[in-house]
Each structure stands twice: as C-alpha cells, then as structure tokens.
PLY file of the C-alpha trace (Angstrom):
ply
format ascii 1.0
element vertex 92
property float x
property float y
property float z
element edge 91
property int vertex1
property int vertex2
end_header
0.00 0.00 0.00
1.33 3.40 -1.01
0.87 6.04 1.70
2.57 8.85 -0.25
-0.29 10.16 -2.38
0.30 13.05 -4.77
-1.52 16.09 -3.39
-0.90 18.56 -6.21
1.78 21.17 -6.73
1.54 22.61 -3.23
1.68 26.19 -2.00
5.08 26.91 -3.59
3.28 27.38 -6.93
2.10 30.79 -5.66
5.74 31.88 -5.59
6.01 32.19 -9.39
3.24 34.79 -9.88
4.80 36.82 -7.08
8.16 36.75 -8.87
6.55 37.96 -12.11
4.60 40.69 -10.28
7.79 41.91 -8.58
9.60 41.96 -11.94
6.84 44.04 -13.58
6.69 46.49 -10.67
10.48 46.83 -10.73
10.59 47.50 -14.47
7.83 50.12 -14.25
9.53 51.83 -11.31
12.90 51.98 -13.07
11.30 53.31 -16.27
9.42 56.05 -14.40
12.50 57.16 -12.47
14.60 57.21 -15.63
11.97 59.39 -17.31
11.97 61.86 -14.44
15.75 62.14 -14.49
15.66 63.20 -18.12
13.29 66.02 -17.18
10.20 64.48 -18.70
7.52 63.99 -16.06
4.97 61.27 -16.70
1.89 63.23 -17.69
-0.16 64.00 -20.74
2.04 65.70 -23.34
-0.99 67.61 -24.66
-1.40 69.50 -21.40
0.60 72.68 -21.14
0.22 74.81 -18.03
0.43 77.98 -20.12
-2.08 76.93 -22.77
-5.23 79.05 -23.07
-7.43 76.10 -22.10
-5.37 75.45 -18.95
-5.44 79.14 -18.04
-9.21 79.17 -18.48
-9.48 76.18 -16.17
-7.34 77.91 -13.56
-9.49 81.05 -13.74
-12.64 78.94 -13.30
-11.13 77.07 -10.37
-10.10 80.35 -8.73
-13.64 81.71 -9.04
-12.75 84.55 -11.41
-15.37 83.42 -13.95
-18.67 81.59 -13.55
-19.65 78.27 -15.12
-21.60 79.75 -18.05
-18.71 81.97 -19.07
-16.31 79.03 -18.65
-18.28 76.81 -21.05
-18.75 79.62 -23.60
-15.05 80.40 -23.68
-14.08 76.73 -23.66
-16.11 75.99 -26.79
-14.42 78.90 -28.61
-10.96 77.79 -27.48
-11.61 74.19 -28.48
-12.58 75.33 -31.97
-9.39 77.38 -32.29
-6.92 75.02 -30.66
-8.40 71.78 -31.98
-9.13 69.73 -28.93
-11.05 66.82 -30.38
-14.39 65.57 -29.10
-16.03 62.24 -29.81
-19.61 62.01 -31.17
-21.06 62.01 -27.63
-19.43 65.37 -26.89
-16.71 64.08 -24.58
-13.15 65.26 -25.09
-10.64 62.64 -26.16
0 1
1 2
2 3
3 4
4 5
5 6
6 7
7 8
8 9
9 10
10 11
11 12
12 13
13 14
14 15
15 16
16 17
17 18
18 19
19 20
20 21
21 22
22 23
23 24
24 25
25 26
26 27
27 28
28 29
29 30
30 31
31 32
32 33
33 34
34 35
35 36
36 37
37 38
38 39
39 40
40 41
41 42
42 43
43 44
44 45
45 46
46 47
47 48
48 49
49 50
50 51
51 52
52 53
53 54
54 55
55 56
56 57
57 58
58 59
59 60
60 61
61 62
62 63
63 64
64 65
65 66
66 67
67 68
68 69
69 70
70 71
71 72
72 73
73 74
74 75
75 76
76 77
77 78
78 79
79 80
80 81
81 82
82 83
83 84
84 85
85 86
86 87
87 88
88 89
89 90
90 91
C-alpha cells in the first residue's frame, strides 16, 4: 500500500506569480524614475500649463469666472486650438 499520495503542486506554486509581479513592478519603477531624471515627467504631453485652455481652467477654479462663461469660452478655445471631441461630446 502506497501512503505517499500526490496532493498537487503545493503552496510553492504561488511563488512564481509573485516573482513575475515583482519583476513588472520593478521595471515600471525603473522606467518612471529614468523618465523623471531626463526632465520628462509622466503626464499628458498635450497638457501645457500655459495653454489658453489650462489658463481658463485655472481662472474657473479660482472663481474669477462663472460656469456659463467658462463653457462659452471653452467651446471657442476648443474650436481654435483643436481639442477633439467624440460624437457624444466628450473630449478625447
């Protein structure tokens, strides 16, 4: 009679996904730090803090203009500066 029955791979199998997860996290971390050292922060390249649309957003956030004026000016700026919108009206 054989008392040593095979019970499956055991809990050590969970070690391999952890190794892969650690490798992916390490690669992403190194890539992000390397990008910051070159002076390129990880953000949307289309966003410029001095762009007219960003300045309009800052004025709205500071309370200098109301919501109606914000939306009126935003539609004019989007026509001039070409910020695309999908068919449902959301910006892409």
